[in-house]
C-alpha positions in Angstrom: 9.4 9.9 -28.8 8.5 11.5 -25.9 11.0 11.6 -22.9 9.4 10.1 -20.1 10.2 12.2 -16.9 10.3 11.1 -13.4 9.7 13.1 -10.6 12.1 12.6 -7.7 11.3 13.8 -4.2 13.8 14.6 -1.9 13.0 11.7 0.8 15.9 12.4 2.7 15.4 12.8 6.6 11.5 12.4 6.1 11.6 9.5 8.4 13.2 11.8 11.0 10.8 14.3 10.1 7.8 12.0 10.6 9.2 10.7 14.0 9.9 14.3 15.2 6.2 15.2 14.4 4.7 12.6 15.9 6.6 12.5 19.0 5.8 16.8 18.9 2.2 15.6 19.0 2.2 13.0 21.9 4.2 15.2 24.0 1.5 18.0 23.6 -1.4 15.4 24.3 0.4 13.8 27.6 1.2 17.1 29.0 -0.1 16.0 32.5 2.2 13.3 32.8 5.4 15.5 32.9 8.1 12.3 32.4 6.3 11.1 29.2 6.0 14.6 27.7 9.2 15.7 28.7 10.9 12.4 27.1 8.8 12.8 23.9 9.3 16.4 23.8 13.3 16.3 23.8 13.0 13.4 21.1 11.0 15.7 19.0 13.6 18.2 19.3 16.6 16.1 18.6 14.7 14.5 15.5 13.7 17.9 14.4 17.3 18.9 14.2 18.3 15.7 12.4 15.5 16.1 9.9 16.5 19.7 9.1 20.1 18.7 8.8 19.1 16.3 6.3 16.8 18.3 4.4 13.2 17.7 5.3 12.0 21.1 6.5 8.3 21.1 6.7 8.0 18.1 9.2 11.4 18.6 10.8 10.3 22.2 11.9 6.8 21.5 12.7 8.0 18.7 15.0 10.7 20.8 16.1 8.4 23.5 17.2 6.0 21.1 19.0 8.6 19.7 21.0 10.2 23.1 22.2 6.4 24.4 22.7 5.7 21.2 24.9 9.1 21.7 26.6 8.3 25.3 27.4 4.9 24.6 28.6 5.7 21.5 30.8 8.5 23.7 32.5 5.9 26.4 33.4 3.1 23.5 34.6 6.0 22.1 36.8 7.2 25.6 38.2 3.6 26.6 38.7 2.9 23.4 40.4 6.2 23.8 42.9 5.0 27.5 43.3 1.6 26.5 44.7 3.1 23.2 46.2 0.4 21.1 44.5 1.3 17.4 44.0 0.1 16.4 40.8 -1.1 13.3 42.8 -3.1 15.0 45.3 -6.6 15.9 44.8 -7.3 19.3 46.6 -9.6 19.7 49.3 -11.8 22.0 47.3 -12.0 19.5 44.7 -13.4 16.7 46.7 -17.0 16.0 46.5 
């Protein structure tokens, strides 16, 4: 008789990996809204670290990288707007019709 072999997948941390990936994507999409971007990026980094610790390396690493990239871009955007003394909610004169 043939022994039935079952493939077991290591599912430890896959929920944290998926959450990290989704929050990393959300933080990239909502870069214009700084508060939403920062909150979701920080959560993506936290969940990515937890996923890496639990063994989900692919999704955890991707979410972690997206979260870090989003934090860096948001910080640079914030600095850029502060240096130019431009408000996000103000429409510049040169943009008006």
